[in-house]
C-alpha positions in Angstrom: -0.1 -0.4 -0.1 1.2 3.3 -0.6 1.8 6.1 1.7 -1.1 7.5 -0.4 -3.2 5.1 -0.3 -2.3 4.6 3.8 -3.7 8.7 4.6 -6.3 9.0 2.8 -9.7 8.6 4.2 -11.0 5.3 4.2 -14.5 5.0 1.8 -16.1 4.2 4.7 -15.2 7.3 7.0 -16.3 9.6 4.1 -19.2 7.9 4.0 -20.4 8.9 7.1 -19.9 12.6 6.4 -21.1 12.9 2.8 -24.9 13.9 3.6 -23.9 17.3 5.1 -21.0 17.6 2.2 -21.9 20.0 -0.6 -20.2 21.3 -3.6 -19.7 24.8 -2.3 -20.2 25.8 -6.1 -23.1 24.5 -7.0 -24.5 22.7 -4.0 -24.4 19.7 -5.1 -24.0 16.4 -3.5 -20.5 14.6 -4.1 -19.8 11.2 -4.3 -16.5 10.0 -3.5 -13.6 8.6 -6.4 -10.6 7.7 -5.6 -8.5 10.6 -4.8 -11.3 13.0 -5.1 -15.5 14.4 -4.7 -17.4 15.1 -7.3 -20.8 16.4 -7.7 -23.3 14.6 -9.2 -24.2 16.6 -12.5 -20.4 15.9 -13.0 -18.8 19.5 -13.0 -16.7 20.5 -9.9 -14.0 18.1 -9.1 -12.2 18.4 -6.0 -9.2 16.3 -4.9 -9.0 14.6 -2.0 -4.7 15.2 -0.9 -2.2 12.8 0.4 -2.8 13.4 3.1 -6.6 12.5 3.5 -8.0 16.6 3.4 -10.5 17.2 0.7 -9.6 20.1 -1.1 -12.1 23.5 -1.9 -10.4 26.1 -2.0 -8.2 26.4 -5.8 -10.2 29.2 -7.3 -12.7 29.9 -4.8 -11.5 31.4 -2.1 -11.6 35.9 -1.7 -8.4 38.3 -1.8 -8.4 37.7 2.6 -8.7 34.0 2.7 -6.4 34.2 -0.2 -3.6 36.5 2.7 -4.7 34.6 5.3 -3.8 31.3 3.3 -0.7 32.2 2.6 0.3 33.7 6.4 -0.7 30.6 8.2 0.7 28.0 6.0 4.2 30.3 6.8 3.5 29.9 10.9 1.8 26.9 11.6 4.6 25.6 13.6 5.4 28.5 15.3 1.7 28.6 16.1 1.4 25.6 17.7 4.7 26.4 19.8 3.4 28.8 21.4 0.1 26.9 22.8 3.0 24.6 24.4 4.0 27.3 27.2 2.8 26.1 30.9 2.2 29.5 31.7 0.0 29.5 28.3 -1.5 25.8 29.1 -3.1 27.0 32.6 -4.8 30.6 31.8 -5.8 28.7 28.0 -7.5 25.9 30.8 -8.8 28.8 32.5 -10.7 30.0 30.1 -11.9 26.2 28.2 -13.4 26.3 31.6 -15.3 29.4 31.5 -16.2 28.3 27.5 -17.9 25.0 29.1 -19.2 26.6 31.1 -21.6 28.8 28.8 -22.1 26.2 26.6 -24.6 24.2 29.1 -24.8 19.7 29.1 -26.8 20.3 26.1 -25.7 17.5 23.1 -24.1 19.2 20.4 -24.9 16.9 17.5 -23.1 17.1 14.5 -20.2 20.4 15.1 -18.3 21.6 12.8 -15.1 24.0 14.1 -14.7 27.2 11.5 -10.8 28.4 11.0 -10.3 25.4 12.1 -7.0 25.5 12.5 -5.4 22.4 15.1 -8.8 21.2 16.1 -8.7 23.3 19.4 -12.7 22.5 19.6 -12.2 18.4 19.8 -9.5 18.9 22.5 -12.5 21.3 24.3 -15.1 19.1 23.9 -13.9 16.1 24.5 -16.0 13.1 23.0 -19.4 15.1 23.3 -19.8 15.5 19.1 -21.5 12.7 17.1 -19.1 14.0 14.8 -16.9 17.0 14.2 -16.2 18.6 10.6 -12.3 20.9 11.1 -12.8 23.4 8.0 -10.0 25.4 7.8 -7.9 27.0 4.1 -4.6 26.4 5.5 -3.1 23.7 4.1 -0.8 23.4 6.9 -2.1 23.4 9.9 -4.9 20.7 8.9 -2.2 18.3 8.0 -0.5 18.9 11.5 -4.1 18.4 12.8 -4.9 15.5 11.2 -2.4 13.7 12.2 -3.1 14.0 15.7 -6.5 13.0 15.4 -7.1 9.6 12.8 -10.8 9.0 14.1 -14.0 7.9 11.5 -15.8 10.6 13.4 -13.6 13.3 12.0 -13.3 14.6 8.5 -10.9 17.6 8.2 -11.5 19.6 5.3 -9.7 22.7 3.2 -12.1 25.5 2.4 -13.4 29.1 3.8 -14.9 29.8 5.9 -17.8 32.4 4.1 -18.7 29.3 1.4 -18.6 26.5 3.1 -19.6 23.1 1.7 -21.4 22.3 3.4 -25.2 21.8 3.2 -27.9 24.1 4.0 -29.0 23.2 7.8 -26.8 19.9 7.9 -25.0 21.2 11.5 -26.1 21.5 14.4 -23.4 23.5 16.6 -21.3 25.2 14.3 -18.1 26.9 16.5 -15.2 29.4 16.3 -12.3 30.0 19.3 -10.2 32.4 18.0 -11.0 32.2 13.6 -13.7 35.0 14.0 -11.5 37.9 14.0 -9.6 36.5 11.4 -12.5 37.4 8.5 -12.8 40.5 7.4 -16.7 40.0 5.9 -18.4 39.6 9.4 -22.1 39.8 7.3 -20.7 36.8 5.1 -19.8 34.7 7.1 -22.5 34.9 9.9 -25.0 34.4 6.9 -22.5 31.6 6.8 -23.4 30.2 9.8 -27.2 30.9 9.7 -27.1 28.9 6.3 -26.0 25.7 7.5 -27.3 25.6 10.6 -30.6 24.0 11.0 -33.4 25.3 13.4 -32.8 25.2 17.4 -28.9 25.6 16.6 -26.2 26.8 18.2 -23.0 28.9 17.4 -20.4 29.3 20.2 -17.6 30.9 20.1 -14.2 32.3 21.6 -12.4 35.2 20.1 -10.2 38.4 21.0 -12.5 41.0 22.0 -11.6 44.6 22.8 -14.2 46.5 23.5 -12.2 48.1 26.3 -10.5 51.3 24.3 -7.7 50.0 26.6 -7.0 47.1 24.8 -8.1 48.4 21.3 -5.0 51.1 21.7 -2.4 48.2 22.5 -3.4 46.0 20.3 -3.1 48.1 17.3 0.6 48.9 17.6 1.4 44.8 19.0 -0.4 43.8 15.8 2.1 45.5 13.9 5.5 44.6 15.8 4.5 40.7 15.4 5.8 38.7 12.7 3.1 35.4 13.5 0.2 38.3 13.2 -1.0 39.7 10.6 -2.1 42.9 11.4 -4.2 43.7 8.2 -6.8 40.3 8.5 -7.2 41.2 12.3 -9.2 42.7 13.8 -10.7 41.7 17.3 -14.7 41.7 17.8 -16.6 44.5 19.6 -20.3 43.7 20.5 -21.6 46.8 19.1 -21.0 44.8 16.0 -20.7 41.6 16.5 -23.9 41.0 17.9 -26.4 43.2 15.4 -24.6 41.1 12.4 -25.6 37.9 14.0 -29.1 39.4 14.8 -29.3 40.8 11.6 -28.2 37.3 10.3 -30.9 35.3 11.8 -28.7 35.0 15.1 -30.7 35.7 18.1 -27.4 35.6 20.5 -28.2 34.6 23.7 -24.5 34.6 25.8 -21.7 37.4 25.2 -19.5 37.8 28.4 -15.8 38.1 28.2 -12.6 37.3 30.1 -9.5 37.4 30.8 -7.6 40.3 32.3 -3.6 41.7 33.1 -2.7 38.1 33.9 -4.2 37.1 30.2 -2.0 39.5 28.7 1.4 38.5 30.7 0.5 34.5 30.1 -1.0 34.1 27.0 0.6 36.4 25.0 4.1 34.6 23.7 3.9 34.9 20.3 4.0 38.7 20.5 5.7 39.4 23.9 9.2 37.3 23.4 9.6 37.8 27.6 6.5 35.8 28.2 8.8 32.3 27.3 10.5 32.7 30.3 7.7 32.3 32.5 8.3 27.8 31.8 11.4 28.5 33.8 9.4 30.4 37.3 9.0 27.6 39.7 5.0 26.9 40.0 4.3 28.7 37.0 0.6 27.0 37.2 -0.1 27.9 40.5 0.7 31.8 39.9 -1.0 31.4 36.4 -4.2 30.1 38.4 -4.4 32.6 41.0 -4.0 35.4 38.0 -7.2 34.1 36.8 -9.3 34.3 39.1 -8.2 37.3 39.7 -9.1 38.8 36.4 -12.4 36.7 37.3 -12.9 38.4 40.6 -12.5 42.0 39.2 -15.2 41.8 36.1 -17.3 41.5 38.6 -16.8 44.9 39.0 -19.9 46.4 37.3 -18.9 48.8 34.6 -16.2 46.4 34.4 -17.7 44.0 32.8 -17.4 43.9 29.5 -12.9 45.2 30.0 -11.4 41.3 29.6 -9.8 40.4 26.3 -11.1 37.7 25.3 -15.7 36.8 24.9 -17.4 34.6 25.1 -20.1 33.9 23.0 -22.8 31.6 21.7 -25.9 33.2 19.2 -29.0 30.3 18.3 -31.0 30.4 15.2 -34.7 29.9 16.2 -36.1 26.8 15.5 -39.1 26.8 13.0 -42.7 26.3 15.1 -44.8 23.5 14.6 -48.2 24.9 12.1 -51.0 24.9 14.2 
């Protein structure tokens, strides 16, 4: 058996997802062929790369998405390294806890993670997803995460978050963890999420947020200095821009709460603050970070400071279809 054959998705694994996959150009159903997915009408063909990842971007990416693809192909390895420091992991664990608290115990069903990067939602959600589809424009990111998650209930595809290869009303839960702020056309993104969500489905997100003027000023400087950030395509969320756009797309905002303050600045910015990396040598750093996360949370409980955090956890929901009387 060749390496390409060994890495390609089996027919049975792809069969688990053909009901939700669609040609992003025509909306036609897709059928699995050797090394490719082909639209039922035969007009469109999408390659499956040697790692087993269907590719839905050739000739389809907007200029902004193409720029994101190029940028994250370059920084994929460094991106992973910056998430591996003990202080970053510890503060990230706090953010995961508050995110899971917001999500609650509801069934998640078929989950699509847009701008999935290294599949952060798979780690966050554990085995709660009945099926998982990760969508990202960067083949380098996808090849890394594909090697870590070889399961029949998991599929990674290369695609544009504003023009996904997913069927209308086919997804129970859409999740984005740090992806929205890379997408310039938020209205188109939210409309696409509304399109693929089933009635009653939820959109879960955790993103950088700059509702506080001080953070906007700081990030305007930092984003230009860091070689790992593309300042032209980095725009943190703001409440007055995000929630109205969600509502106009037909998604009702159910939760919007900010987290992370000074501790987040110190321990979660290894990509932009070089001294931050030295914290991994500090004895007892994990305990220090836990205390810092607790202090950040207490400060943000003070009236008037509730939207001053650096990360927002949000939930929006597509209304259920009311039964005909």
